[in-house]
C-alpha positions in Angstrom: 0.0 0.0 0.0 1.5 3.4 -0.9 2.5 5.7 1.9 4.4 8.9 2.5 5.8 7.4 5.7 9.2 5.7 5.9 9.2 1.9 5.9 11.6 -0.1 8.0 12.8 -3.5 7.0 13.4 -5.9 10.0 15.1 -9.3 9.8 13.4 -12.0 11.8 16.2 -13.5 13.8 15.8 -16.0 16.7 15.2 -13.2 19.3 12.6 -11.4 17.1 10.8 -14.7 16.4 10.6 -15.4 20.1 9.3 -12.0 20.8 6.7 -12.3 18.0 5.5 -15.7 19.4 5.1 -14.1 22.8 3.4 -11.0 21.4 1.0 -13.0 19.3 -0.3 -14.8 22.4 -0.8 -11.5 24.2 -2.1 -9.7 21.1 -3.9 -12.3 19.1 -5.1 -11.6 15.5 -2.4 -9.1 14.6 -0.1 -9.6 11.6 3.6 -9.9 12.2 4.1 -6.3 11.0 1.5 -5.0 13.5 3.1 -7.1 16.2 6.5 -5.6 15.4 5.0 -2.1 15.6 3.2 -2.8 18.9 6.4 -4.3 20.4 8.4 -1.2 19.3 5.8 1.1 20.9 5.5 -0.9 24.1 9.3 -1.1 24.3 9.7 2.6 23.8 7.2 3.4 26.5 9.0 1.1 28.9 12.2 3.0 28.3 10.6 6.4 28.6 10.9 8.4 31.8 7.2 9.3 31.5 4.8 6.7 32.7 2.6 5.3 30.0 -0.5 5.4 32.2 -3.1 7.7 30.5 -4.9 8.3 33.8 -1.6 9.4 35.4 -0.8 11.6 32.4 -4.2 13.2 32.8 -3.6 13.9 36.5 -0.2 15.4 35.7 -1.8 17.9 33.4 -3.6 19.4 36.4 -1.8 22.6 37.4 0.5 22.0 40.3 0.4 18.2 40.0 3.8 16.5 39.7 5.5 13.2 40.2 7.1 12.5 43.6 10.7 13.5 43.9 11.5 10.2 45.6 11.2 6.6 44.3 7.6 5.5 44.6 8.5 2.3 46.5 10.0 4.2 49.4 6.9 6.5 49.6 4.6 3.5 49.6 6.6 1.8 52.4 6.4 5.0 54.4 2.7 5.2 53.9 2.3 1.5 54.9 4.2 2.2 58.1 1.8 5.0 59.1 -0.6 4.2 61.9 -3.9 2.8 60.6 -7.1 4.7 61.2 -10.4 3.0 60.8 -13.1 4.4 58.6 -15.4 4.8 61.7 -12.6 6.9 63.3 -12.4 9.0 60.2 -16.2 9.5 60.2 -16.1 10.5 63.9 -13.3 13.1 63.2 -15.2 14.5 60.2 -18.4 14.8 62.2 -16.5 16.7 64.9 -15.0 19.0 62.3 -18.5 19.7 60.8 -20.0 20.3 64.2 -17.2 22.9 65.0 -17.9 24.7 61.7 -21.7 25.0 62.4 
């Protein structure tokens, strides 16, 4: 099919054949060319410093929103180590706050 876009020839070696087999199981019904394209896009996203998550990208477009400056794993561990508060306790605290404002 004619196109103005550049075409790229790829030789199917052992590694690519293995990748195509794996990709065809995860993405059934795609041609080899479509699988190569998807593998390239997925691979590029995994190398990117920006997360591929569309929801996260939407959140980051909010003025003032930004990624944490520390690795997420350490932040999650820190959060997990915080004292646990029950939802009943949260409800009680919120009710007290509301009562004070009225």
